BAFI-3210 file (N, C-alpha, C; in Angstrom, 3 decimals, decimal comma, padded with zeros to 6 digits):
// residues 66
n [1|2|3|4|5|6|7|8|9|10|11|12|13|14|15|16|17|18|19|20|21|22|23|24|25|26|27|28|29|30|31|32|33|34|35|36|37|38|39|40|41|42|43|44|45|46|47|48|49|50|51|52|53|54|55|56|57|58|59|60|61|62|63|64|65|66]
n.u [000,821|002,030|003,545|001,768|000,855|003,172|003,559|001,210|001,643|002,817|001,478|-001,650|-003,489|-004,999|-006,296|-007,357|-009,223|-009,904|-013,191|-014,329|-011,890|-009,893|-011,941|-013,572|-016,600|-018,602|-018,284|-020,624|-020,666|-018,871|-015,384|-013,485|-010,686|-011,480|-013,801|-012,686|-010,825|-012,592|-014,140|-012,230|-011,676|-014,209|-014,359|-012,199|-013,032|-015,450|-014,464|-013,258|-010,759|-008,477|-006,905|-003,394|-002,500|-000,525|-000,187|000,054|000,346|-000,211|000,911|-001,397|-002,746|-000,826|-000,732|-003,259|-002,885|-001,136]
n.v [-001,199|001,167|001,939|002,548|005,307|006,477|004,869|005,413|007,887|007,608|005,596|003,880|002,659|-000,027|-001,226|-003,712|-005,692|-009,134|-010,662|-011,139|-010,729|-008,861|-007,128|-006,686|-007,109|-009,996|-013,077|-014,143|-016,339|-019,451|-019,270|-020,115|-020,525|-019,821|-018,222|-016,111|-014,995|-014,263|-012,357|-010,345|-009,651|-008,619|-006,444|-004,835|-004,241|-002,887|-000,592|000,611|-000,192|-001,552|-004,340|-004,404|-005,804|-005,360|-007,476|-007,662|-009,631|-010,356|-012,824|-015,430|-014,157|-013,816|-016,265|-016,265|-014,095|-015,146]
n.w [000,000|000,588|-001,625|-003,642|-004,105|-005,299|-007,572|-008,927|-009,990|-012,442|-013,750|-014,335|-011,585|-009,907|-007,076|-004,826|-002,419|-002,299|-002,189|001,098|002,315|004,517|005,572|003,372|001,367|002,120|000,348|-002,192|-003,726|-004,168|-003,456|-005,487|-007,736|-010,389|-010,034|-008,563|-010,378|-012,448|-011,086|-010,648|-013,322|-014,065|-012,298|-013,150|-015,770|-015,249|-014,134|-016,233|-017,155|-019,526|-021,175|-022,094|-018,871|-015,927|-013,483|-010,013|-007,313|-003,856|-001,652|-001,652|-003,668|-005,613|-006,904|-008,120|-009,798|-011,640]
ca.u [000,000|002,875|004,111|000,718|000,866|004,296|003,304|000,083|002,101|003,226|000,669|-002,961|-003,391|-006,250|-005,960|-008,582|-009,182|-010,885|-014,326|-014,068|-010,537|-009,601|-013,116|-014,371|-017,881|-018,544|-018,587|-021,939|-020,413|-017,633|-014,191|-012,489|-009,836|-012,213|-014,643|-011,831|-010,305|-013,714|-014,499|-011,226|-011,935|-015,413|-014,040|-011,355|-013,873|-016,417|-013,734|-012,758|-009,406|-008,392|-005,595|-002,717|-002,373|000,582|-000,816|000,966|-000,442|000,476|000,591|-002,225|-003,082|000,185|-001,168|-004,373|-002,335|-000,579]
ca.v [000,000|002,363|002,339|002,877|006,709|006,737|004,179|006,048|009,110|007,309|004,506|003,657|001,655|-000,567|-002,057|-004,174|-006,923|-010,125|-010,823|-011,838|-010,455|-007,538|-006,291|-006,533|-007,813|-011,454|-013,631|-014,745|-017,609|-020,083|-018,517|-020,918|-019,717|-019,294|-017,104|-014,994|-014,380|-013,611|-011,160|-009,329|-009,192|-007,776|-005,193|-004,026|-003,774|-001,893|000,649|001,156|-000,641|-002,464|-004,986|-005,372|-005,498|-005,881|-007,897|-007,899|-010,207|-010,647|-014,117|-016,249|-013,336|-014,038|-017,433|-015,843|-013,202|-015,999]
ca.w [000,000|000,691|-002,918|-004,606|-004,543|-006,207|-008,840|-009,616|-010,658|-013,819|-014,303|-013,731|-010,522|-009,393|-005,923|-004,180|-001,637|-002,734|-001,296|002,342|002,805|005,094|005,749|002,155|001,409|002,150|-000,974|-002,399|-004,415|-003,706|-003,836|-006,186|-008,603|-011,537|-009,583|-008,153|-011,601|-013,129|-010,315|-010,961|-014,697|-014,039|-011,602|-014,033|-016,870|-014,761|-013,833|-017,485|-017,483|-020,661|-021,275|-021,235|-017,447|-015,135|-012,233|-008,892|-006,232|-002,589|-001,067|-002,531|-004,820|-006,643|-007,664|-008,972|-010,824|-012,698]
c.u [000,862|003,394|003,050|000,718|001,993|004,064|002,216|000,464|002,464|002,382|-000,709|-002,842|-004,794|-005,870|-007,259|-008,288|-010,243|-012,028|-013,929|-012,699|-010,461|-010,814|-013,935|-015,678|-017,679|-018,929|-019,981|-021,828|-019,109|-016,424|-013,121|-011,736|-010,577|-013,091|-013,814|-011,290|-011,420|-014,155|-013,510|-011,440|-013,138|-015,118|-013,193|-012,170|-014,830|-015,754|-013,071|-011,338|-009,462|-006,999|-004,684|-002,611|-001,036|-000,025|000,255|000,100|000,414|-000,014|-000,227|-002,647|-002,064|-000,165|-002,302|-003,886|-001,732|-001,675]
c.v [001,259|002,844|002,771|004,348|007,017|006,087|004,899|007,373|008,852|006,229|004,506|002,516|001,265|-001,520|-002,455|-005,372|-007,864|-010,192|-011,630|-011,586|-009,023|-006,612|-006,055|-007,319|-009,319|-011,998|-014,240|-016,082|-018,182|-019,312|-019,439|-020,015|-019,076|-018,106|-015,893|-014,261|-013,653|-012,342|-010,032|-008,781|-008,251|-006,430|-004,279|-003,439|-002,682|-000,558|001,243|000,778|-001,632|-003,084|-004,221|-004,861|-006,015|-006,199|-008,189|-008,413|-010,454|-011,988|-014,950|-015,471|-013,475|-015,237|-017,050|-014,903|-014,001|-016,505]
c.w [000,000|-000,659|-003,932|-005,025|-005,532|-007,567|-009,624|-010,277|-012,119|-014,496|-013,663|-012,735|-010,080|-008,279|-005,228|-003,291|-002,185|-001,732|-000,068|002,946|003,324|005,134|004,493|002,304|001,450|000,778|-001,022|-003,131|-003,872|-004,242|-004,398|-007,155|-009,761|-011,145|-009,192|-009,378|-012,343|-012,407|-010,588|-012,361|-014,751|-013,390|-012,481|-015,181|-016,400|-014,422|-015,075|-017,845|-018,635|-020,701|-022,221|-019,804|-016,933|-013,780|-011,190|-007,734|-005,014|-002,078|-002,048|-003,769|-005,937|-007,508|-008,613|-010,073|-011,975|-013,591]
res [x|x|x|x|x|x|x|x|x|x|x|x|x|x|x|x|x|x|x|x|x|x|x|x|x|x|x|x|x|x|x|x|x|x|x|x|x|x|x|x|x|x|x|x|x|x|x|x|x|x|x|x|x|x|x|x|x|x|x|x|x|x|x|x|x|x]
***
């Protein structure tokens, strides 16, 4: 979180917590890999982001970023 302001000076940044993580909304569907990836795709699209993306994940999020 500390580096987001500096990165956002030269690039578009989208940061979020997956459903059920760190106080975010509780998930309404199972949180398998496919649902998590689809939720991220929907969120990026709804915010107007278009590929290509550089995904950076922390911990388990790194697996989903792959």
